[in-house]
N, C-alpha and C positions, 0 to 999 in steps of 0.2 A: 431541630429538624424533625420532619414527620416520621412517625413510626408506621411501618407498613407490614401487614400480615397477608401473605399470599396463601389462600386456602386451596387445598386439593390441586396443586400445580403439578404438571408432568414435567419434571426438570430433566434436562438433557445435559449431562456433565460427565466428563472423564469416562467415555464409552459406556455410560450407564443411563438408562431411562427409568425414572422412578416417580411414583405418585406420592407427594408429600406436601408439607407446609413449609414456608420460608418466612422467617421474621427478620425484618430489616429495621435497625434502630441506629440513630445518629449516623446514617450514611453507610453503615456496615451490616453485613449479614450476621445477626445475633444468634440465630438458631435455625437448624434444619431438622425437622422431625415431623412425625405424623401427629395430628390432633393437638397442635399448639393452642393453648388458651390465649385469647386476644388480650393484650394489655389494655388498660382503660383508655389510653390516648391513641390507640392504634386505628389506622384506617384499614379496613378489611377489604381485600380484593378477591372476589370469587374467581379462581382460575380453573374451575372445573372444565375439562375438555380443552384446556389451553396448554401449550408448551412454554416453559420458562427456560430461556437460554442465557448464558453469560453474554454481556455486551461485547460486540465486535471491537477488536483493536485494529485500527487501520494504520499500517506502518508507512503509508505514503499518501500524503495529501498536499495540495497547493491551495492555501486559503487566501493568497493575494495581498496580505497585509504584512508590512506597510507597502504602499506604492500604487496599488491598483484597486481602490475602493469601489469603482464601478463594476468590477468583475466579482468581488466578494470581499468579506472581512472576516476576521476571526469570529466575531459575534454571529454574523449571518450563516457562515458555513458550519460552525460548530452546532448551531441550533438545528440546521438541516441534518447534521450527522446524528444527533440525539433522536430526532424524529424518526430516523431510519434504523435505529438500534445500534449505532456506533457510539460507544461511550468513552473511548480513548482514541486519540489520533496523534500521529507523528508528522510534523509539518516541515516542508522542504525550504531550502534557502534561496531559491531564485525569485526573490522579491526585490523591492527597491527602497532603500539600499539593500544589497545582497547580504545574507547572513554569513559573512566570511571572516568576521572578527569576533572575539569573545565579547566585546562591547555590544555589537549588534545582536549577538545571541541573547545576552542578558536583557537587552531592551525588548526583545520579543516576549520573553517570559513576563516582563512587567506588563506588556500589553494584554497578554492572555489572562493574567491574574485579574484584570479588571473586566474582561468582557467574554471569556469563554464559557460556554454552557457545558463543556465536556472536559474530561481529563486530557492533559496535553504534554507533549514533549517536542523538542525541536532538533533538527540536524544542524551541525556546522557544515557549511559548504566549503569544498576544496577548490583552490584555484592553482594556477601555475606558479604563484608566488606567495602563498600563505602557509607554508609548511611549519614555520615557527609558531603560528597560532594553533595549528593542529597539535603540535608537540606540547603546548601549554594547556591543552584542554583537560579539565578534570573529568574522569570517567562518569561522574554523576551529573555532569553539566549538560550533556547532550545524549540523545538516543543513538547517535551515530554520526559518522562523517559521510556526507553525500559527495560522490565523485561522478561528475558527468563525463564519462568516457566517450560520449557522443554528444554533439551539439543539439540542444533543444531550446525550448522557450527560456529566455534569460541569458543566453550566451555565456555559459560558465564552463565551457569545454576545458578539460585538463588533458593536454596532449603531449606534454614534454616527458620523454621517457625517464629522465633522471628524477623529475618531480614525482611521477607515478610510483617509481620504485621507493622513494623516500616516504611517501604517504603510506604505502602498503607495509613498509618496514616499521614505521614509527607511530602510526595511529594508536592512541590509547583506548580506542573504542571500536566497535564494529564498523566496517566500511560497507556502505550500500551504493551500488553502482547502477548507472544508466548506461547500458552497453549497446552502442551502435558505432560503426566506423564512419566518421565524418567524411574523409576523402572519398570513400566509395559512394556515399550518398550525394556529395557535391557533384561528382562526375555524372551520376545518373540524372540529377536535376538539370544539368546543362544539356544532356541529350534530349530529355523530354521537353525542355523549353524550346529547343531548336525544332522539335517535331510539332509541338502544339501551340507555341507562344505562351501567353499567360493562362490560357484556358485548358490546362491539362485536366483530363477527366479524373474525378476524385478516386475512382477505383485503382488508378495507377499509383496512388500513394503506397499501396502494398508492394509495388515493384520498386519504387524509388527508395523507400525506407526498407531495404531488402532483407531477406533472410540471411543472405551472405554477409551483409554488413553487421547484423546482430551476432552471428556466429564468430566472425573475426574478432570483434570487440570482447565478447564474453570469454573467448578462449584466452585472450590477453589477461583479463581480470583473474580468471581461475588460475592461470599459470603464475601470476604474480603472488596470489594468495598462497599457493602451494610453496613457492620459493621462500616467502617471508613468514609463513605460519600465521597469516592474517585471518581474523574472523571476518568472512566475506558473506554478504547477502546480495545476490544478483536480483535486481528488481525487474518486474514486468517482463517475464519471458514471453516470447510470441512465436517461437518456432519449434518444430519437432527436431530440427538439426542440433539444437543446443542441449537437448535433454541428456545426452550420453555423459555429460560432464559431471552430473550430480548423482550422489549415492542415495538410494531410497531410505526413508525413515518412516516406518508405519506407526511407531509408538513414540510417545514423548521422551522416553528414556533414550531411544535411538537418536532423536532430534538433539538432545542435550549434548551428545557426543560428536555432532557434526560441526566441522569447522567452516564448511562452505554450504550455504543453503540457497534456495531459490523461491521466487514468488511468481504468481500469476495474478493478473487483474481481471475483475469480473467481465469487463467488456471484451477481453480477448477469449474468454470462455463462451461468451454469449453471441458474438458476431463473427462473421467471416467476410471475405472479399465480395461475395455476392450481395451483401447488405449495403454496399456503397450505392447501388442502383436506386434504392429508395431513401437512404439516409444521408448520402453525400457527405458533406463536411461535418455533419453531426457526429460521425464516428471517425473523423480525421484526428489522429493522435500519434504520439511518438513514444515507443515504437509503434509501427502501424498494425492495424487489424489485417491479417493475412488470409491465405487460402484455407478452405474448409479442412483440408487434411492436417494443416498445422493446428487448427482449432480442435479437431478430434484428438490429436496427440496430446494436447495440453489437458483436456478433460481426463484422458486416461492417466496422465502423469500425476494428476491430483489423487486419483484412486490408488495409484501404485506407490504413493509416498515419495516420489521423486520431486514433486513440487510441495513445498512445506507450508506456504502461507498464501491465502487469498486476500487481496487488498483492492484498492480503488484507483490510485493515481488521480484522484479527484482534481480536476483542473478547469475551472469555469472561465468562460469568455462571454461577452454579450452576444445576443442574438444577431445584432447588426454586423458584428465582426465576423461571425461565422457565415455570413452570406457572400463573402468575397470570393474571387476566383481562387484557383488552387494555391498560388504562391502568396495570396493575401489573406486567405482564411487561416486563422491560427489553429495550431494543434492543441487538443485538450478536450476532455469530456467531463461534465459534472455528474458525480456518481454517489456522493456520500449518503443521500437520502434513499437510495435504491439498491445499494450494493448487497446488503444482507438478504433482502428479498430476492435479488437476482440469484444469489448463491442457493437460496432455499428452493428456487424454481427447479434446480437440478434434483432436489429431493422429490419434488412433486412429479418430475419426469421419471423417477425411478433410477437415476444414475448415481446419486450420492445418497448415503443414509444420513440421518440427522446428526449422528455422532461425528461423522466425517466433516460435515459443515461446521460444527462447533469447534472441532480440533483445528481446522484450517483458518478460521476467522477469529478465534479467541484464545484457545489453549496455546497453539504454536507460536503466535506472535508474543504472547506473554513469556513463554520459555525462551525464545530466541533473543528477545530484547531485555530479558531479565527484569520484567515489569513486576514490581512488588504488589502483592495483594490484589491482583486483578486478573481477569481472564478465566476464572473458575468460579463455580458456585460452591464456596467453602465458608464455613464459619470463620468470621474475622475478616473476610474479604469485602471489598467495596466495588 
């Protein structure tokens, strides 16, 4: 493997910004020091005036393999991730066949070993009838169990109360939840279909996939986690209403002690309901992009430590698919090549400092998911 020497890099790591050299050998950080002498085989990169950040760890992506190669593959999407500074990803189970058995999970690892350009892990998906598979899961076999507590792409809704209780009680790994109340959403879909037919204005997605539906579902998840002592991570928060359920953690030490954590995705920080006017279905996603006051509350929650992780929920579709009417255009946004840059835009706006961006995109996911030797610029890490 290539030996790299980054000279005069401004590293941003663990709430510290320092001008130094970084030597990488055999895929790992061999030395961090000023004035490192270049080994004979080293490729020297002059990083003067440049910031060096740990690679982003994205805890939520949909790479569409197996089953949907026209939308994306492990190779195509991981290559895009690396191009954008994401060096580790955790991929979701709503593919075809769904990753709801240990056999399907291992098959995914075999695929990634042959084609992934980045480090990877996979979730085992929960269903209403695979609790025995979840109980048999080795904690080192998956990054977590994904529970769709609201229906989204892939139809993996888990809505049986006894099953949910068993999953929260018996999962040997962290549970990551998609929280939206499906009956509430279905009722609103029927109302809007009656009003508009198939041509529902895209901005009404913020009303149909409502704040109330998100709150009801996340309250259920948090209450189950508290009842059963579950390690819970609530994915892609979109509302101010839900934030009260989470304790702030401004340091990594405080994060390590949190049983229940929360994530926001970059598009929910970046867009609000007004943007449907120009972007339409391009920002149609589940949970929905909502009003500006929700957006503002999410940004503040990142700064306050209430939201622990920034991720993508990268979910590509073809351009032609996205041109459909409201009920035909699929939900999902492609983000892995632009997520870190989008987070850094908040630094350029003066809203986040660089240390905060690094903590939410690299340090915190490494700590929360117990990722070994990644997420920090430390000797021995890769």
